[in-house]
C-alpha positions in Angstrom: -24.4 8.2 -0.6 -21.5 8.4 -2.9 -21.7 7.7 -6.6 -19.9 4.9 -8.4 -16.2 5.8 -8.0 -12.6 4.7 -8.1 -10.6 3.9 -4.9 -7.0 3.5 -4.0 -5.1 3.1 -0.7 -2.2 5.5 0.2 0.1 2.7 1.3 2.5 5.0 3.1 -0.3 6.2 5.4 -1.9 2.7 5.9 -1.2 1.2 9.3 -2.6 -2.3 8.3 -5.3 -2.2 11.0 -7.7 -4.2 8.8 -10.8 -2.1 9.2 -11.3 -1.6 5.5 -11.0 -5.3 4.8 -13.5 -6.0 7.6 -16.0 -3.5 6.2 -15.5 -4.3 2.5 -13.7 -7.6 1.9 -14.7 -7.6 -1.8 -12.9 -4.3 -2.3 -9.9 -4.4 0.1 -7.3 -7.0 1.1 -3.7 -7.0 2.2 -0.6 -7.1 -0.1 2.4 -9.3 0.6 3.7 -6.7 3.0 0.5 -6.7 5.0 -0.6 -3.2 3.8 -4.1 -2.7 2.6 -4.9 -2.3 -1.1 -7.8 -2.2 -3.5 -8.3 -5.7 -4.9 -11.7 -5.2 -6.5 -11.9 -6.9 -9.9 -8.1 -7.2 -10.0 -7.5 -3.4 -9.6 -4.2 -4.0 -7.7 -4.6 -0.6 -6.0 -4.3 1.3 -9.3 -7.6 3.0 -8.8 -8.7 2.3 -12.4 -11.6 -0.1 -11.8 -15.0 1.6 -11.2 -16.5 0.3 -7.9 -20.1 -0.5 -8.7 -23.0 1.4 -7.1 -24.2 -1.7 -5.2 -20.9 -1.8 -3.3 -20.8 1.9 -2.4 -22.3 1.3 1.1 -19.4 -1.1 1.9 -16.9 1.3 0.5 -18.3 4.2 2.6 -18.2 2.0 5.7 -14.5 1.2 4.9 -13.7 4.9 4.5 -15.4 5.9 7.7 -13.6 3.1 9.7 -10.1 3.9 8.4 -8.2 5.6 11.3 -5.6 7.2 9.0 -7.9 8.3 6.2 -5.7 6.6 3.7 -8.5 5.5 1.3 -8.6 7.9 -1.6 -11.7 8.3 -3.9 -12.1 9.8 -7.3 -14.9 10.1 -9.8 -12.4 9.4 -12.6 -9.6 6.7 -12.8 -6.4 7.6 -11.0 -4.2 6.7 -13.9 
């Protein structure tokens, strides 16, 4: 299991399939262009909001279901 972490979606690689949103709707949703992004606690895909430990299973499911591997993880904020 992964530790608490930060997540962001590489929007250029995203094909808007919806698998991340299906696996983790509290973490991922679509922007106005229909591309996935991290919405968790108002992160706006910046990758600066730590995703809590209790949500890591959903996050891992989303990562594993993404056909383009566009979900990026880090142990520190992205910016």
